[in-house]
N, CA, C and O atoms as a printed pandas DataFrame, in Angstrom:
     atom_number atom_name residue_name chain_id  residue_number  x_coord  y_coord  z_coord
0              1         N          GLN        A               1  -29.224  -14.587  -57.055
1              2        CA          GLN        A               1  -30.641  -14.341  -56.882
2              3         C          GLN        A               1  -31.054  -14.637  -55.447
3              4         O          GLN        A               1  -30.408  -15.417  -54.748
4              5         N          VAL        A               2  -32.132  -14.005  -55.026
5              6        CA          VAL        A               2  -32.627  -14.190  -53.677
6              7         C          VAL        A               2  -33.663  -15.299  -53.635
7              8         O          VAL        A               2  -34.204  -15.716  -54.659
8              9         N          GLN        A               3  -33.919  -15.761  -52.431
9             10        CA          GLN        A               3  -35.028  -16.691  -52.214
10            11         C          GLN        A               3  -36.209  -15.888  -51.713
11            12         O          GLN        A               3  -36.058  -14.989  -50.886
12            13         N          LEU        A               4  -37.375  -16.215  -52.217
13            14        CA          LEU        A               4  -38.588  -15.483  -51.873
14            15         C          LEU        A               4  -39.521  -16.375  -51.077
15            16         O          LEU        A               4  -39.813  -17.500  -51.485
16            17         N          VAL        A               5  -39.990  -15.877  -49.944
17            18        CA          VAL        A               5  -40.864  -16.665  -49.078
18            19         C          VAL        A               5  -42.104  -15.840  -48.755
19            20         O          VAL        A               5  -42.023  -14.790  -48.118
20            21         N          GLU        A               6  -43.258  -16.341  -49.210
21            22        CA          GLU        A               6  -44.528  -15.644  -48.975
22            23         C          GLU        A               6  -45.166  -16.117  -47.679
23            24         O          GLU        A               6  -44.917  -17.231  -47.219
24            25         N          SER        A               7  -45.989  -15.256  -47.098
25            26        CA          SER        A               7  -46.789  -15.612  -45.934
26            27         C          SER        A               7  -48.016  -14.712  -45.896
27            28         O          SER        A               7  -48.093  -13.715  -46.613
28            29         N          GLY        A               8  -48.974  -15.077  -45.050
29            30        CA          GLY        A               8  -50.141  -14.237  -44.855
30            31         C          GLY        A               8  -51.417  -14.715  -45.507
31            32         O          GLY        A               8  -52.477  -14.120  -45.310
32            33         N          GLY        A               9  -51.332  -15.780  -46.281
33            34        CA          GLY        A               9  -52.545  -16.291  -46.906
34            35         C          GLY        A               9  -53.473  -16.925  -45.880
35            36         O          GLY        A               9  -53.101  -17.113  -44.721
36            37         N          GLY        A              10  -54.687  -17.253  -46.319
37            38        CA          GLY        A              10  -55.636  -17.877  -45.420
38            39         C          GLY        A              10  -57.038  -17.830  -45.971
39            40         O          GLY        A              10  -57.263  -17.550  -47.149
40            41         N          LEU        A              11  -57.974  -18.109  -45.090
41            42        CA          LEU        A              11  -59.399  -18.125  -45.439
42            43         C          LEU        A              11  -60.059  -16.875  -44.872
43            44         O          LEU        A              11  -59.891  -16.558  -43.694
44            45         N          VAL        A              12  -60.805  -16.169  -45.706
45            46        CA          VAL        A              12  -61.484  -14.946  -45.279
46            47         C          VAL        A              12  -62.838  -14.868  -45.972
47            48         O          VAL        A              12  -63.014  -15.396  -47.070
48            49         N          GLN        A              13  -63.774  -14.219  -45.335
49            50        CA          GLN        A              13  -65.090  -14.036  -45.946
50            51         C          GLN        A              13  -65.053  -12.898  -46.954
51            52         O          GLN        A              13  -64.216  -12.000  -46.865
52            53         N          ALA        A              14  -65.952  -12.946  -47.893
53            54        CA          ALA        A              14  -66.065  -11.878  -48.879
54            55         C          ALA        A              14  -66.254  -10.543  -48.171
55            56         O          ALA        A              14  -67.016  -10.429  -47.211
56            57         N          GLY        A              15  -65.545   -9.540  -48.668
57            58        CA          GLY        A              15  -65.577   -8.224  -48.054
58            59         C          GLY        A              15  -64.476   -8.004  -47.036
59            60         O          GLY        A              15  -64.241   -6.877  -46.602
60            61         N          GLY        A              16  -63.802   -9.076  -46.655
61            62        CA          GLY        A              16  -62.739   -8.983  -45.671
62            63         C          GLY        A              16  -61.411   -8.573  -46.269
63            64         O          GLY        A              16  -61.319   -8.231  -47.448
64            65         N          SER        A              17  -60.372   -8.613  -45.428
65            66        CA          SER        A              17  -59.036   -8.175  -45.830
66            67         C          SER        A              17  -57.983   -9.195  -45.421
67            68         O          SER        A              17  -58.151   -9.941  -44.456
68            69         N          LEU        A              18  -56.899   -9.204  -46.177
69            70        CA          LEU        A              18  -55.719   -9.986  -45.853
70            71         C          LEU        A              18  -54.502   -9.184  -46.269
71            72         O          LEU        A              18  -54.565   -8.346  -47.169
72            73         N          ARG        A              19  -53.405   -9.455  -45.604
73            74        CA          ARG        A              19  -52.137   -8.820  -45.972
74            75         C          ARG        A              19  -51.095   -9.900  -46.225
75            76         O          ARG        A              19  -50.761  -10.677  -45.331
76            77         N          LEU        A              20  -50.596   -9.939  -47.429
77            78        CA          LEU        A              20  -49.551  -10.887  -47.795
78            79         C          LEU        A              20  -48.180  -10.229  -47.659
79            80         O          LEU        A              20  -48.021   -9.031  -47.896
80            81         N          SER        A              21  -47.207  -11.029  -47.277
81            82        CA          SER        A              21  -45.831  -10.555  -47.194
82            83         C          SER        A              21  -44.917  -11.490  -47.949
83            84         O          SER        A              21  -45.192  -12.683  -48.082
84            85         N          CYS        A              22  -43.821  -10.933  -48.445
85            86        CA          CYS        A              22  -42.817  -11.712  -49.155
86            87         C          CYS        A              22  -41.456  -11.221  -48.691
87            88         O          CYS        A              22  -41.100  -10.057  -48.875
88            89         N          VAL        A              23  -40.703  -12.129  -48.086
89            90        CA          VAL        A              23  -39.383  -11.780  -47.587
90            91         C          VAL        A              23  -38.325  -12.309  -48.549
91            92         O          VAL        A              23  -38.363  -13.469  -48.958
92            93         N          CYS        A              24  -37.386  -11.444  -48.899
93            94        CA          CYS        A              24  -36.261  -11.830  -49.726
94            95         C          CYS        A              24  -35.138  -12.277  -48.799
95            96         O          CYS        A              24  -34.588  -11.464  -48.056
96            97         N          SER        A              25  -34.802  -13.527  -48.836
97            98        CA          SER        A              25  -33.754  -14.036  -47.950
98            99         C          SER        A              25  -32.519  -14.409  -48.757
99           100         O          SER        A              25  -32.591  -14.608  -49.970
100          101         N          GLY        A              26  -31.425  -14.498  -48.091
101          102        CA          GLY        A              26  -30.189  -14.883  -48.744
102          103         C          GLY        A              26  -29.240  -13.712  -48.924
103          104         O          GLY        A              26  -28.072  -13.772  -48.538
104          105         N          ARG        A              27  -29.756  -12.652  -49.515
105          106        CA          ARG        A              27  -28.953  -11.446  -49.650
106          107         C          ARG        A              27  -29.870  -10.279  -50.006
107          108         O          ARG        A              27  -31.042  -10.480  -50.324
108          109         N          THR        A              28  -29.360   -9.121  -49.956
109          110        CA          THR        A              28  -30.138   -7.932  -50.243
110          111         C          THR        A              28  -30.612   -7.940  -51.689
111          112         O          THR        A              28  -29.847   -8.211  -52.614
112          113         N          PHE        A              29  -31.889   -7.637  -51.856
113          114        CA          PHE        A              29  -32.442   -7.591  -53.201
114          115         C          PHE        A              29  -31.913   -6.365  -53.925
115          116         O          PHE        A              29  -32.043   -5.240  -53.442
116          117         N          LYS        A              30  -31.314   -6.592  -55.090
117          118        CA          LYS        A              30  -30.771   -5.492  -55.884
118          119         C          LYS        A              30  -31.294   -5.545  -57.306
119          120         O          LYS        A              30  -30.607   -5.173  -58.257
120          121         N          GLY        A              31  -32.522   -6.013  -57.429
121          122        CA          GLY        A              31  -33.137   -6.056  -58.748
122          123         C          GLY        A              31  -33.889   -4.781  -59.045
123          124         O          GLY        A              31  -33.709   -3.766  -58.371
124          125         N          TYR        A              32  -34.733   -4.839  -60.058
125          126        CA          TYR        A              32  -35.445   -3.665  -60.534
126          127         C          TYR        A              32  -36.873   -3.590  -60.033
127          128         O          TYR        A              32  -37.391   -2.495  -59.812
128          129         N          ALA        A              33  -37.509   -4.709  -59.853
129          130        CA          ALA        A              33  -38.909   -4.672  -59.467
130          131         C          ALA        A              33  -39.318   -5.984  -58.826
131          132         O          ALA        A              33  -38.667   -7.015  -58.995
132          133         N          MET        A              34  -40.420   -5.916  -58.081
133          134        CA          MET        A              34  -41.033   -7.125  -57.541
134          135         C          MET        A              34  -42.522   -7.053  -57.806
135          136         O          MET        A              34  -43.088   -5.980  -58.010
136          137         N          GLY        A              35  -43.136   -8.214  -57.797
137          138        CA          GLY        A              35  -44.552   -8.228  -58.114
138          139         C          GLY        A              35  -45.282   -9.382  -57.475
139          140         O          GLY        A              35  -44.684  -10.278  -56.879
140          141         N          TRP        A              36  -46.592   -9.336  -57.617
141          142        CA          TRP        A              36  -47.475  -10.411  -57.167
142          143         C          TRP        A              36  -48.278  -10.914  -58.370
143          144         O          TRP        A              36  -48.815  -10.131  -59.154
144          145         N          PHE        A              37  -48.342  -12.216  -58.490
145          146        CA          PHE        A              37  -49.190  -12.874  -59.473
146          147         C          PHE        A              37  -50.059  -13.864  -58.722
147          148         O          PHE        A              37  -49.772  -14.210  -57.576
148          149         N          ARG        A              38  -51.114  -14.317  -59.363
149          150        CA          ARG        A              38  -51.973  -15.321  -58.743
150          151         C          ARG        A              38  -52.427  -16.321  -59.785
151          152         O          ARG        A              38  -52.487  -16.032  -60.980
152          153         N          GLN        A              39  -52.743  -17.504  -59.293
153          154        CA          GLN        A              39  -53.206  -18.559  -60.181
154          155         C          GLN        A              39  -54.319  -19.343  -59.515
155          156         O          GLN        A              39  -54.126  -19.956  -58.464
156          157         N          ALA        A              40  -55.485  -19.316  -60.138
157          158        CA          ALA        A              40  -56.631  -20.082  -59.667
158          159         C          ALA        A              40  -56.624  -21.434  -60.369
159          160         O          ALA        A              40  -56.028  -21.573  -61.437
160          161         N          PRO        A              41  -57.282  -22.433  -59.778
161          162        CA          PRO        A              41  -57.313  -23.760  -60.395
162          163         C          PRO        A              41  -57.843  -23.714  -61.823
163          164         O          PRO        A              41  -58.902  -23.141  -62.079
164          165         N          GLY        A              42  -57.114  -24.312  -62.738
165          166        CA          GLY        A              42  -57.550  -24.387  -64.123
166          167         C          GLY        A              42  -57.348  -23.129  -64.929
167          168         O          GLY        A              42  -57.754  -23.060  -66.090
168          169         N          LYS        A              43  -56.714  -22.114  -64.317
169          170        CA          LYS        A              43  -56.508  -20.840  -65.011
170          171         C          LYS        A              43  -55.024  -20.522  -65.123
171          172         O          LYS        A              43  -54.197  -21.088  -64.408
172          173         N          GLU        A              44  -54.703  -19.610  -66.029
173          174        CA          GLU        A              44  -53.322  -19.175  -66.190
174          175         C          GLU        A              44  -52.935  -18.227  -65.043
175          176         O          GLU        A              44  -53.782  -17.612  -64.395
176          177         N          ARG        A              45  -51.617  -18.141  -64.828
177          178        CA          ARG        A              45  -51.126  -17.217  -63.813
178          179         C          ARG        A              45  -51.408  -15.782  -64.262
179          180         O          ARG        A              45  -51.142  -15.410  -65.404
180          181         N          GLU        A              46  -51.944  -14.997  -63.348
181          182        CA          GLU        A              46  -52.464  -13.663  -63.659
182          183         C          GLU        A              46  -51.700  -12.590  -62.898
183          184         O          GLU        A              46  -51.366  -12.757  -61.724
184          185         N          PHE        A              47  -51.431  -11.496  -63.580
185          186        CA          PHE        A              47  -50.762  -10.351  -62.958
186          187         C          PHE        A              47  -51.687   -9.686  -61.944
187          188         O          PHE        A              47  -52.859   -9.433  -62.220
188          189         N          VAL        A              48  -51.124   -9.404  -60.749
189          190        CA          VAL        A              48  -51.884   -8.711  -59.712
190          191         C          VAL        A              48  -51.349   -7.291  -59.515
191          192         O          VAL        A              48  -52.087   -6.313  -59.630
192          193         N          ALA        A              49  -50.051   -7.199  -59.216
193          194        CA          ALA        A              49  -49.462   -5.883  -58.952
194          195         C          ALA        A              49  -47.953   -5.976  -59.043
195          196         O          ALA        A              49  -47.374   -7.051  -58.884
196          197         N          ALA        A              50  -47.315   -4.835  -59.301
197          198        CA          ALA        A              50  -45.862   -4.772  -59.341
198          199         C          ALA        A              50  -45.407   -3.418  -58.828
199          200         O          ALA        A              50  -46.146   -2.434  -58.866
200          201         N          ILE        A              51  -44.166   -3.393  -58.347
201          202        CA          ILE        A              51  -43.603   -2.150  -57.817
202          203         C          ILE        A              51  -42.134   -2.060  -58.205
203          204         O          ILE        A              51  -41.392   -3.034  -58.085
204          205         N          HIS        A              52  -41.720   -0.891  -58.669
205          206        CA          HIS        A              52  -40.316   -0.667  -58.963
206          207         C          HIS        A              52  -39.576   -0.516  -57.637
207          208         O          HIS        A              52  -39.985    0.268  -56.780
208          209         N          TRP        A              53  -38.479   -1.270  -57.468
209          210        CA          TRP        A              53  -37.791   -1.288  -56.184
210          211         C          TRP        A              53  -37.184    0.071  -55.858
211          212         O          TRP        A              53  -37.174    0.479  -54.696
212          213         N          ILE        A              54  -36.685    0.766  -56.852
213          214        CA          ILE        A              54  -36.174    2.120  -56.668
214          215         C          ILE        A              54  -37.207    3.079  -57.251
215          216         O          ILE        A              54  -37.545    2.998  -58.432
216          217         N          GLY        A              55  -37.691    3.964  -56.434
217          218        CA          GLY        A              55  -38.685    4.921  -56.902
218          219         C          GLY        A              55  -40.096    4.585  -56.455
219          220         O          GLY        A              55  -40.882    5.478  -56.140
220          221         N          GLY        A              56  -40.419    3.293  -56.428
221          222        CA          GLY        A              56  -41.706    2.873  -55.907
222          223         C          GLY        A              56  -42.893    2.986  -56.832
223          224         O          GLY        A              56  -44.033    2.878  -56.381
224          225         N          ALA        A              57  -42.657    3.203  -58.131
225          226        CA          ALA        A              57  -43.791    3.257  -59.056
226          227         C          ALA        A              57  -44.533    1.920  -59.034
227          228         O          ALA        A              57  -43.913    0.860  -58.953
228          229         N          THR        A              58  -45.858    1.980  -59.107
229          230        CA          THR        A              58  -46.679    0.773  -59.001
230          231         C          THR        A              58  -47.571    0.587  -60.215
231          232         O          THR        A              58  -47.842    1.520  -60.971
232          233         N          ASP        A              59  -48.014   -0.646  -60.371
233          234        CA          ASP        A              59  -48.945   -0.991  -61.435
234          235         C          ASP        A              59  -49.846   -2.096  -60.905
235          236         O          ASP        A              59  -49.413   -2.928  -60.108
236          237         N          TYR        A              60  -51.109   -2.105  -61.350
237          238        CA          TYR        A              60  -52.072   -3.080  -60.856
238          239         C          TYR        A              60  -52.851   -3.697  -62.003
239          240         O          TYR        A              60  -53.080   -3.066  -63.035
240          241         N          GLY        A              61  -53.253   -4.943  -61.801
241          242        CA          GLY        A              61  -54.163   -5.558  -62.734
242          243         C          GLY        A              61  -55.540   -4.917  -62.602
243          244         O          GLY        A              61  -55.907   -4.433  -61.530
244          245         N          ASP        A              62  -56.291   -4.915  -63.680
245          246        CA          ASP        A              62  -57.589   -4.233  -63.686
246          247         C          ASP        A              62  -58.540   -4.789  -62.630
247          248         O          ASP        A              62  -59.339   -4.045  -62.062
248          249         N          SER        A              63  -58.457   -6.086  -62.366
249          250        CA          SER        A              63  -59.415   -6.712  -61.462
250          251         C          SER        A              63  -59.169   -6.358  -59.997
251          252         O          SER        A              63  -60.033   -6.605  -59.156
252          253         N          VAL        A              64  -58.013   -5.786  -59.675
253          254        CA          VAL        A              64  -57.706   -5.483  -58.270
254          255         C          VAL        A              64  -57.513   -3.998  -58.005
255          256         O          VAL        A              64  -57.326   -3.594  -56.857
256          257         N          LYS        A              65  -57.554   -3.187  -59.044
257          258        CA          LYS        A              65  -57.358   -1.745  -58.860
258          259         C          LYS        A              65  -58.379   -1.173  -57.883
259          260         O          LYS        A              65  -59.574   -1.457  -57.970
260          261         N          GLY        A              66  -57.883   -0.362  -56.953
261          262        CA          GLY        A              66  -58.762    0.257  -55.970
262          263         C          GLY        A              66  -59.024   -0.609  -54.750
263          264         O          GLY        A              66  -59.581   -0.133  -53.761
264          265         N          ARG        A              67  -58.625   -1.889  -54.808
265          266        CA          ARG        A              67  -58.844   -2.789  -53.672
266          267         C          ARG        A              67  -57.530   -3.284  -53.058
267          268         O          ARG        A              67  -57.442   -3.482  -51.847
268          269         N          PHE        A              68  -56.534   -3.477  -53.885
269          270        CA          PHE        A              68  -55.244   -3.994  -53.428
270          271         C          PHE        A              68  -54.191   -2.891  -53.466
271          272         O          PHE        A              68  -54.238   -1.996  -54.310
272          273         N          THR        A              69  -53.238   -2.972  -52.534
273          274        CA          THR        A              69  -52.135   -2.021  -52.502
274          275         C          THR        A              69  -50.820   -2.769  -52.311
275          276         O          THR        A              69  -50.657   -3.527  -51.356
276          277         N          ILE        A              70  -49.892   -2.548  -53.224
277          278        CA          ILE        A              70  -48.565   -3.162  -53.120
278          279         C          ILE        A              70  -47.609   -2.145  -52.508
279          280         O          ILE        A              70  -47.689   -0.948  -52.783
280          281         N          SER        A              71  -46.705   -2.645  -51.673
281          282        CA          SER        A              71  -45.706   -1.775  -51.064
282          283         C          SER        A              71  -44.440   -2.560  -50.804
283          284         O          SER        A              71  -44.445   -3.791  -50.826
284          285         N          ARG        A              72  -43.345   -1.841  -50.555
285          286        CA          ARG        A              72  -42.093   -2.522  -50.252
286          287         C          ARG        A              72  -41.343   -1.765  -49.175
287          288         O          ARG        A              72  -41.480   -0.552  -49.021
288          289         N          ASP        A              73  -40.544   -2.524  -48.432
289          290        CA          ASP        A              73  -39.656   -1.957  -47.422
290          291         C          ASP        A              73  -38.244   -2.344  -47.835
291          292         O          ASP        A              73  -37.798   -3.468  -47.603
292          293         N          ASN        A              74  -37.557   -1.404  -48.444
293          294        CA          ASN        A              74  -36.226   -1.710  -48.975
294          295         C          ASN        A              74  -35.267   -2.154  -47.875
295          296         O          ASN        A              74  -34.461   -3.061  -48.081
296          297         N          ALA        A              75  -35.354   -1.518  -46.712
297          298        CA          ALA        A              75  -34.435   -1.838  -45.623
298          299         C          ALA        A              75  -34.642   -3.252  -45.106
299          300         O          ALA        A              75  -33.690   -3.906  -44.680
300          301         N          LYS        A              76  -35.887   -3.726  -45.142
301          302        CA          LYS        A              76  -36.193   -5.066  -44.635
302          303         C          LYS        A              76  -36.301   -6.101  -45.741
303          304         O          LYS        A              76  -36.601   -7.266  -45.483
304          305         N          ASN        A              77  -36.052   -5.669  -46.988
305          306        CA          ASN        A              77  -36.136   -6.616  -48.108
306          307         C          ASN        A              77  -37.488   -7.311  -48.159
307          308         O          ASN        A              77  -37.561   -8.514  -48.409
308          309         N          THR        A              78  -38.544   -6.567  -47.926
309          310        CA          THR        A              78  -39.870   -7.160  -47.815
310          311         C          THR        A              78  -40.854   -6.500  -48.770
311          312         O          THR        A              78  -40.878   -5.279  -48.925
312          313         N          LEU        A              79  -41.653   -7.328  -49.394
313          314        CA          LEU        A              79  -42.720   -6.890  -50.277
314          315         C          LEU        A              79  -44.047   -7.239  -49.616
315          316         O          LEU        A              79  -44.172   -8.299  -49.002
316          317         N          SER        A              80  -45.039   -6.362  -49.734
317          318        CA          SER        A              80  -46.340   -6.618  -49.127
318          319         C          SER        A              80  -47.462   -6.387  -50.135
319          320         O          SER        A              80  -47.304   -5.666  -51.121
320          321         N          LEU        A              81  -48.588   -7.018  -49.859
321          322        CA          LEU        A              81  -49.791   -6.804  -50.659
322          323         C          LEU        A              81  -50.974   -6.721  -49.699
323          324         O          LEU        A              81  -51.365   -7.728  -49.109
324          325         N          GLN        A              82  -51.536   -5.546  -49.542
325          326        CA          GLN        A              82  -52.730   -5.351  -48.731
326          327         C          GLN        A              82  -53.947   -5.561  -49.618
327          328         O          GLN        A              82  -54.129   -4.869  -50.620
328          329         N          MET        A              83  -54.772   -6.518  -49.241
329          330        CA          MET        A              83  -55.940   -6.861  -50.053
330          331         C          MET        A              83  -57.202   -6.547  -49.268
331          332         O          MET        A              83  -57.453   -7.145  -48.222
332          333         N          ASN        A              84  -57.987   -5.621  -49.765
333          334        CA          ASN        A              84  -59.232   -5.227  -49.125
334          335         C          ASN        A              84  -60.417   -5.569  -50.025
335          336         O          ASN        A              84  -60.259   -5.829  -51.217
336          337         N          SER        A              85  -61.592   -5.562  -49.432
337          338        CA          SER        A              85  -62.830   -5.838  -50.187
338          339         C          SER        A              85  -62.683   -7.103  -51.025
339          340         O          SER        A              85  -62.996   -7.113  -52.216
340          341         N          LEU        A              86  -62.212   -8.144  -50.401
341          342        CA          LEU        A              86  -61.942   -9.379  -51.131
342          343         C          LEU        A              86  -63.222  -10.007  -51.660
343          344         O          LEU        A              86  -64.281   -9.924  -51.039
344          345         N          LYS        A              87  -63.097  -10.636  -52.820
345          346        CA          LYS        A              87  -64.214  -11.282  -53.497
346          347         C          LYS        A              87  -63.883  -12.765  -53.684
347          348         O          LYS        A              87  -62.709  -13.135  -53.698
348          349         N          PRO        A              88  -64.893  -13.609  -53.826
349          350        CA          PRO        A              88  -64.629  -15.033  -54.070
350          351         C          PRO        A              88  -63.722  -15.256  -55.276
351          352         O          PRO        A              88  -62.927  -16.196  -55.286
352          353         N          GLU        A              89  -63.831  -14.409  -56.284
353          354        CA          GLU        A              89  -62.996  -14.571  -57.478
354          355         C          GLU        A              89  -61.530  -14.201  -57.231
355          356         O          GLU        A              89  -60.694  -14.377  -58.118
356          357         N          ASP        A              90  -61.213  -13.694  -56.049
357          358        CA          ASP        A              90  -59.807  -13.453  -55.692
358          359         C          ASP        A              90  -59.134  -14.725  -55.177
359          360         O          ASP        A              90  -57.925  -14.741  -54.947
360          361         N          THR        A              91  -59.910  -15.783  -55.000
361          362        CA          THR        A              91  -59.363  -17.048  -54.525
362          363         C          THR        A              91  -58.329  -17.592  -55.499
363          364         O          THR        A              91  -58.614  -17.785  -56.681
364          365         N          ALA        A              92  -57.127  -17.838  -54.991
365          366        CA          ALA        A              92  -56.032  -18.307  -55.840
366          367         C          ALA        A              92  -54.803  -18.542  -54.965
367          368         O          ALA        A              92  -54.781  -18.191  -53.785
368          369         N          VAL        A              93  -53.793  -19.138  -55.566
369          370        CA          VAL        A              93  -52.469  -19.158  -54.955
370          371         C          VAL        A              93  -51.754  -17.892  -55.408
371          372         O          VAL        A              93  -51.686  -17.600  -56.602
372          373         N          TYR        A              94  -51.230  -17.156  -54.459
373          374        CA          TYR        A              94  -50.559  -15.882  -54.749
374          375         C          TYR        A              94  -49.046  -16.092  -54.679
375          376         O          TYR        A              94  -48.515  -16.657  -53.723
376          377         N          TYR        A              95  -48.375  -15.616  -55.728
377          378        CA          TYR        A              95  -46.934  -15.789  -55.845
378          379         C          TYR        A              95  -46.229  -14.440  -55.845
379          380         O          TYR        A              95  -46.673  -13.484  -56.481
380          381         N          CYS        A              96  -45.137  -14.390  -55.128
381          382        CA          CYS        A              96  -44.230  -13.252  -55.127
382          383         C          CYS        A              96  -43.158  -13.500  -56.187
383          384         O          CYS        A              96  -42.714  -14.634  -56.366
384          385         N          ALA        A              97  -42.744  -12.451  -56.885
385          386        CA          ALA        A              97  -41.749  -12.613  -57.941
386          387         C          ALA        A              97  -40.801  -11.421  -57.972
387          388         O          ALA        A              97  -41.160  -10.308  -57.587
388          389         N          ALA        A              98  -39.578  -11.679  -58.441
389          390        CA          ALA        A              98  -38.560  -10.633  -58.513
390          391         C          ALA        A              98  -37.984  -10.545  -59.919
391          392         O          ALA        A              98  -37.781  -11.560  -60.585
392          393         N          SER        A              99  -37.726   -9.326  -60.356
393          394        CA          SER        A              99  -37.160   -9.094  -61.681
394          395         C          SER        A              99  -35.799   -8.421  -61.567
395          396         O          SER        A              99  -35.613   -7.494  -60.779
396          397         N          TYR        A             100  -34.841   -8.908  -62.374
397          398        CA          TYR        A             100  -33.484   -8.376  -62.346
398          399         C          TYR        A             100  -33.145   -7.621  -63.628
399          400         O          TYR        A             100  -31.984   -7.329  -63.911
400          401         N          THR        A             101  -34.178   -7.317  -64.384
401          402        CA          THR        A             101  -34.010   -6.597  -65.646
402          403         C          THR        A             101  -34.979   -5.434  -65.688
403          404         O          THR        A             101  -36.107   -5.536  -65.207
404          405         N          TYR        A             102  -34.535   -4.321  -66.268
405          406        CA          TYR        A             102  -35.447   -3.195  -66.354
406          407         C          TYR        A             102  -36.418   -3.384  -67.505
407          408         O          TYR        A             102  -36.022   -3.702  -68.626
408          409         N          TYR        A             103  -37.689   -3.186  -67.212
409          410        CA          TYR        A             103  -38.748   -3.126  -68.208
410          411         C          TYR        A             103  -39.647   -1.951  -67.844
411          412         O          TYR        A             103  -39.731   -1.557  -66.681
412          413         N          SER        A             104  -40.297   -1.412  -68.822
413          414        CA          SER        A             104  -41.258   -0.347  -68.528
414          415         C          SER        A             104  -42.567   -0.938  -68.034
415          416         O          SER        A             104  -43.372   -0.241  -67.418
416          417         N          ASP        A             105  -42.783   -2.220  -68.300
417          418        CA          ASP        A             105  -44.039   -2.885  -67.941
418          419         C          ASP        A             105  -43.717   -4.207  -67.276
419          420         O          ASP        A             105  -43.053   -5.056  -67.871
420          421         N          TYR        A             106  -44.179   -4.392  -66.050
421          422        CA          TYR        A             106  -43.922   -5.637  -65.320
422          423         C          TYR        A             106  -45.184   -6.492  -65.179
423          424         O          TYR        A             106  -45.265   -7.317  -64.270
424          425         N          SER        A             107  -46.134   -6.315  -66.034
425          426        CA          SER        A             107  -47.339   -7.143  -65.965
426          427         C          SER        A             107  -47.150   -8.502  -66.634
427          428         O          SER        A             107  -48.011   -9.376  -66.529
428          429         N          ASP        A             108  -46.039   -8.673  -67.310
429          430        CA          ASP        A             108  -45.738   -9.924  -68.008
430          431         C          ASP        A             108  -44.905  -10.821  -67.094
431          432         O          ASP        A             108  -43.820  -10.427  -66.667
432          433         N          LEU        A             109  -45.395  -12.010  -66.793
433          434        CA          LEU        A             109  -44.688  -12.877  -65.857
434          435         C          LEU        A             109  -43.334  -13.320  -66.404
435          436         O          LEU        A             109  -42.466  -13.742  -65.640
436          437         N          ARG        A             110  -43.146  -13.228  -67.713
437          438        CA          ARG        A             110  -41.856  -13.611  -68.288
438          439         C          ARG        A             110  -40.750  -12.634  -67.928
439          440         O          ARG        A             110  -39.575  -12.917  -68.163
440          441         N          HIS        A             111  -41.104  -11.501  -67.365
441          442        CA          HIS        A             111  -40.127  -10.484  -66.971
442          443         C          HIS        A             111  -39.567  -10.733  -65.569
443          444         O          HIS        A             111  -38.755   -9.953  -65.070
444          445         N          PHE        A             112  -40.005  -11.823  -64.941
445          446        CA          PHE        A             112  -39.581  -12.120  -63.581
446          447         C          PHE        A             112  -38.753  -13.397  -63.562
447          448         O          PHE        A             112  -39.124  -14.401  -64.170
448          449         N          GLY        A             113  -37.607  -13.346  -62.845
449          450        CA          GLY        A             113  -36.701  -14.477  -62.857
450          451         C          GLY        A             113  -36.706  -15.317  -61.600
451          452         O          GLY        A             113  -36.223  -16.449  -61.619
452          453         N          SER        A             114  -37.239  -14.797  -60.506
453          454        CA          SER        A             114  -37.304  -15.546  -59.255
454          455         C          SER        A             114  -38.738  -15.573  -58.753
455          456         O          SER        A             114  -39.470  -14.588  -58.847
456          457         N          TRP        A             115  -39.118  -16.722  -58.219
457          458        CA          TRP        A             115  -40.494  -16.907  -57.745
458          459         C          TRP        A             115  -40.502  -17.560  -56.384
459          460         O          TRP        A             115  -39.640  -18.383  -56.075
460          461         N          GLY        A             116  -41.485  -17.191  -55.561
461          462        CA          GLY        A             116  -41.718  -17.880  -54.319
462          463         C          GLY        A             116  -42.560  -19.124  -54.544
463          464         O          GLY        A             116  -42.961  -19.425  -55.669
464          465         N          GLN        A             117  -42.822  -19.843  -53.461
465          466        CA          GLN        A             117  -43.587  -21.086  -53.535
466          467         C          GLN        A             117  -45.092  -20.847  -53.569
467          468         O          GLN        A             117  -45.854  -21.738  -53.946
468          469         N          GLY        A             118  -45.519  -19.664  -53.182
469          470        CA          GLY        A             118  -46.936  -19.338  -53.230
470          471         C          GLY        A             118  -47.618  -19.489  -51.878
471          472         O          GLY        A             118  -47.190  -20.269  -51.028
472          473         N          THR        A             119  -48.677  -18.732  -51.704
473          474        CA          THR        A             119  -49.500  -18.821  -50.497
474          475         C          THR        A             119  -50.964  -18.798  -50.909
475          476         O          THR        A             119  -51.367  -17.997  -51.752
476          477         N          GLN        A             120  -51.755  -19.677  -50.314
477          478        CA          GLN        A             120  -53.158  -19.836  -50.710
478          479         C          GLN        A             120  -54.027  -18.758  -50.069
479          480         O          GLN        A             120  -53.949  -18.505  -48.867
480          481         N          VAL        A             121  -54.841  -18.141  -50.885
481          482        CA          VAL        A             121  -55.864  -17.198  -50.412
482          483         C          VAL        A             121  -57.212  -17.746  -50.846
483          484         O          VAL        A             121  -57.439  -17.997  -52.030
484          485         N          THR        A             122  -58.101  -17.929  -49.886
485          486        CA          THR        A             122  -59.433  -18.437  -50.167
486          487         C          THR        A             122  -60.459  -17.463  -49.623
487          488         O          THR        A             122  -60.446  -17.133  -48.437
488          489         N          VAL        A             123  -61.351  -17.001  -50.494
489          490        CA          VAL        A             123  -62.387  -16.050  -50.100
490          491         C          VAL        A             123  -63.736  -16.748  -50.217
491          492         O          VAL        A             123  -64.136  -17.166  -51.304
492          493         N          SER        A             124  -64.422  -16.866  -49.108
493          494        CA          SER        A             124  -65.727  -17.542  -49.110
494          495         C          SER        A             124  -66.845  -16.529  -49.313
495          496         O          SER        A             124  -66.743  -15.367  -48.919
496          497         N          SER        A             125  -67.915  -17.008  -49.941
497          498        CA          SER        A             125  -69.047  -16.112  -50.231
498          499         C          SER        A             125  -70.059  -16.104  -49.109
499          500         O          SER        A             125  -71.069  -15.405  -49.193
């Protein structure tokens, strides 16, 4: 399995943008999909977005559709999340995750076997 390292979090005003990155280190990622989840204080970890590593099919949580875009660079082993029109309710720790099993649906965090340490995103009102 690879090691996942997130970056790009920070403090931004509502309506602003941030771009998160996740680098797979150690060896080339040869799994099926990668995704982003987030967890706010006192809440369960929530699905944000996922992308199939081969083919690039994407899926988004309802709360971020139309505002967030997930992408990957296979050659650089990098996953990204472009977040636009940020809202205070987007405040959370964002985690990168990798799946080594094929599923038709990657919105379930149990489908992911590797996780990064997380990066804090704070959106002020």
